N, C-alpha and C positions, 0 to 999 in steps of 0.2 A: 770093630763090632765084636761084642761079647758071644754072640751066638755062632755056632757053626751049622745051624739048621739050613737045610737046602733052600727053602723059600727066602730066608734072610740073605743067604749068599747070592741068590738070584737078583734080589733087589739091589745089592751092593754091586754086582757085575753090570747091571743097567746103568747105575749111576757112573761107575767107572768108564764105561764106553762113551756115555754122554760128555763126560769131561775130557776124555781123550779126543774125541771128535771136535769139541769146541776149542780146546786150547793147545792140543798137541802135547800135553803132559802126559805122564805115565803114572797114574794113580795105583796105589798098592792096596789090595785088600787084605786086611790083617784081623784076626780074632784077638780079643783082649780088652777092647773098650777105649782105646786112646788113639788120637790122631786129629788130623785137621778136620775130617768130617767123620762124626761118629753116628752110627745107626744103633739104636738100643731098643730092647723090648723090656717093658714094665708091666707085669700083670696087674699091678695096682692102679693102673691109669684107666679106671673103668669109665670116667667121664667122656672119654674119647670114643667109646663105642667100639664096634668091630672094625670100622674104616678109617676112624680118627687117628690123629698123631699130634705131637706137640712139636714145634719147630723153634729152636733156639739159634739165633744168629749172634755172634759176637765177632769182634774184630780178628780174633785169633782162631775161631773154630766155629763149626756149625753142628748142631746135635739134633737128630730126628729121633724121637721117642714114640713108640706105639706099643699097644697092648698085644696086637695080633700082627701076623705076617702082612695081611692085607693092608692094615694102616701103615705099616712101614714101606709098603710098596707105594702107597699114595703119598706119603712124606718124601720119598726119593723122587717121584715124578714132579712134585712142586719144586724141589731143589733143582732139578734138571731144566725147569722152564725159565 
């Protein structure tokens, strides 16, 4: 995750806890924008609105992109479900 914003880190922590509970793995939260699951903010993603997000799922990685912290939170909740 490229951001060290407290709200973004909160969303990342929620997803890490869900993954830990579901599979017993120990996910690492890192800032910098690379990894198996990437949470990203893009201020240009205006079509997503305040709560929207874009979810990209590939065989090697998942990326959640949102314009706001709220959108990132909802994207994380979708990944956890």
